[in-house]
C-alpha positions in Angstrom: -17.3 27.7 7.0 -20.9 26.8 6.2 -21.5 27.5 2.5 -24.9 26.9 1.0 -24.9 24.5 -1.9 -25.3 26.1 -5.4 -23.9 29.4 -4.0 -20.8 31.3 -5.1 -19.2 30.6 -1.7 -19.9 26.8 -2.1 -18.4 26.7 -5.6 -15.3 28.6 -4.5 -14.8 26.2 -1.6 -15.2 23.2 -3.9 -12.5 24.6 -6.3 -10.1 25.4 -3.4 -10.6 21.9 -2.0 -9.8 20.3 -5.3 -6.7 22.5 -5.8 -5.5 21.6 -2.3 -6.1 17.9 -2.9 -4.2 18.0 -6.2 -1.3 19.9 -4.7 -1.0 17.6 -1.7 -1.2 14.5 -3.9 1.7 15.8 -6.0 3.9 17.3 -3.3 3.1 15.3 -0.2 2.3 11.8 -1.4 1.9 9.3 1.4 3.2 5.9 0.4 1.7 2.7 1.7 3.6 1.4 4.8 5.9 -1.7 4.5 4.1 -4.9 5.3 5.5 -5.5 8.7 4.7 -2.0 9.8 1.1 -2.4 8.5 0.7 -5.6 10.4 2.1 -4.2 13.6 0.0 -1.1 13.3 -3.2 -3.1 12.8 -2.3 -5.3 15.8 -1.9 -2.2 17.9 -5.2 -0.8 16.6 -7.1 -4.0 17.4 -5.1 -4.7 20.6 -3.9 -8.0 19.3 -1.0 -10.2 20.4 1.0 -12.4 18.2 -0.8 -15.5 19.5 -4.1 -13.9 18.5 -3.1 -13.8 14.8 -1.2 -17.0 14.7 -3.9 -18.9 12.8 -3.4 -16.4 9.9 0.3 -17.3 9.7 0.2 -21.0 10.5 1.5 -20.8 14.0 3.1 -18.5 16.6 6.7 -19.2 15.4 5.8 -18.1 11.9 4.2 -14.9 13.2 7.4 -14.1 15.1 9.6 -14.9 12.0 7.5 -12.7 9.7 7.4 -9.7 12.2 11.2 -9.9 12.6 11.7 -10.0 8.9 13.1 -13.5 8.9 10.4 -15.0 6.7 8.5 -13.5 3.8 4.7 -13.3 3.7 3.1 -15.9 1.6 0.2 -15.3 -0.7 -2.0 -17.2 1.7 -0.9 -15.0 4.6 -1.5 -11.8 2.6 -5.0 -12.9 1.6 -5.9 -13.9 5.2 -4.5 -10.7 6.7 -6.5 -8.7 4.2 -9.7 -10.7 4.8 -9.6 -11.0 8.6 -7.8 -7.9 9.7 -8.7 -5.6 6.8 -5.1 -4.7 6.0 -5.0 -3.2 2.5 -3.4 -5.5 -0.1 -1.2 -2.6 -1.3 0.4 -2.4 2.1 1.0 -6.1 2.3 2.7 -6.5 -1.1 4.4 -3.1 -1.8 7.3 -3.6 0.6 8.9 -6.6 -1.0 12.0 -5.0 -2.6 13.4 -8.5 -3.4 10.9 -9.0 -6.2 12.7 -7.5 -9.2 12.7 -8.0 -13.0 16.1 -8.7 -14.5 17.4 -5.7 -16.6 17.2 -7.5 -19.9 13.6 -8.7 -19.3 12.7 -5.2 -18.0 14.0 -3.7 -21.3 12.1 -6.2 -23.3 8.9 -5.5 -21.4 9.2 -1.8 -21.7 9.5 -2.1 -25.5 5.7 -2.8 -25.5 4.2 0.6 -26.0 1.2 0.2 -23.8 3.3 -1.1 -20.9 5.8 1.7 -21.4 3.0 4.3 -21.3 1.6 2.8 -18.2 4.9 2.9 -16.3 6.1 6.3 -17.7 4.8 8.2 -14.7 5.0 5.5 -12.1 7.6 4.9 -9.4 7.2 1.1 -10.1 9.1 1.5 -13.4 12.2 2.3 -11.4 12.2 -0.9 -9.4 
């Protein structure tokens, strides 16, 4: 539909677009992929082989180990994957389920009001 800016039709379309975006964000949230999926997807997009990205990992053996889940990504690998392949940092760090805070330390942290407020609506608080 071609609506002319500053018209009633245009305003109506803007409101409907905003309502749809809010609804979709609430009911159909798309989470970032796990790091290995993100790397494999970018490799496919760019038509890359493991040997092509080996310098970002420190060798072909490391690439293979990371992609098979046998070795975790290091901070250096994450930084280089983001810088040279444009993989979003959120995708590269969100999948590490092994990084957790001990329950006692979590309780202590959530006693701080500003931190508690920050996490009150976040899935991260459940981790």
